[in-house]
C-alpha positions in Angstrom: 0.1 0.0 0.0 1.4 3.4 -0.9 1.8 6.6 1.3 -1.4 8.2 -0.4 -3.4 4.9 0.1 -2.4 4.9 3.8 -3.3 8.7 4.3 -6.7 8.2 2.7 -7.3 5.2 5.0 -6.2 7.2 7.9 -8.5 10.0 7.0 -11.4 7.7 6.6 -11.0 6.8 10.3 -11.4 10.4 11.5 -8.4 10.7 13.5 -8.2 13.6 15.9 -4.6 14.1 15.1 -4.8 14.3 11.2 -2.4 17.1 10.5 -2.8 20.1 8.0 0.3 18.7 6.1 -1.4 15.3 5.6 -4.5 17.0 4.2 -2.5 19.1 2.0 -0.5 16.3 0.6 -3.8 14.5 -0.3 -5.4 17.4 -1.9 -2.3 18.2 -3.8 -2.3 14.5 -5.0 -5.9 14.9 -6.3 -4.9 17.9 -8.3 -6.0 20.7 -5.8 -3.8 24.0 -5.3 -3.6 25.7 -2.0 -4.9 29.4 -1.8 -4.0 30.8 1.5 -6.4 33.5 2.7 -5.4 36.8 4.7 -4.3 36.7 8.2 -6.9 34.2 9.7 -6.4 30.5 9.9 -8.7 29.6 6.8 -7.4 28.3 3.8 -8.9 26.9 0.7 -8.0 24.4 -2.0 -9.3 24.8 -5.5 -8.9 22.6 -8.5 -8.6 24.1 -11.8 -11.4 23.5 -14.3 -13.6 22.7 -11.3 -16.0 24.9 -9.4 -15.6 22.9 -6.1 -13.5 24.8 -3.2 -12.5 22.9 -0.2 -12.2 25.2 3.1 -10.3 24.1 6.1 -9.2 26.0 9.2 -5.7 25.3 10.8 -5.6 24.8 14.4 -4.0 27.5 16.4 -0.5 25.7 16.2 -1.0 25.5 12.6 -0.1 21.9 12.5 -3.7 20.4 12.6 -7.1 21.0 11.2 -10.2 21.4 13.0 -12.3 18.3 13.5 -15.3 19.8 11.9 -13.3 20.7 8.8 -11.7 17.3 8.6 -15.2 15.7 8.5 -16.2 18.1 5.7 -13.1 17.1 3.7 -13.8 13.4 4.4 -17.2 13.9 2.7 -15.8 15.7 -0.2 -12.7 13.5 -1.0 
């Protein structure tokens, strides 16, 4: 099983410690591009040729993603 498959399986288990870097890696793999917002914790991923936008909020440490966002990403990926 490759690294991306392991990350997908990990995300599907909805872990509390899924990091922003892990989510970014998966979304980049699927062709999304990171668009960082202003000064807040929100970021979005867009895919060229698609109108779908995936929004996330980083945790205050900047290392994780908020649980509600992880679940949202789970439904969209």
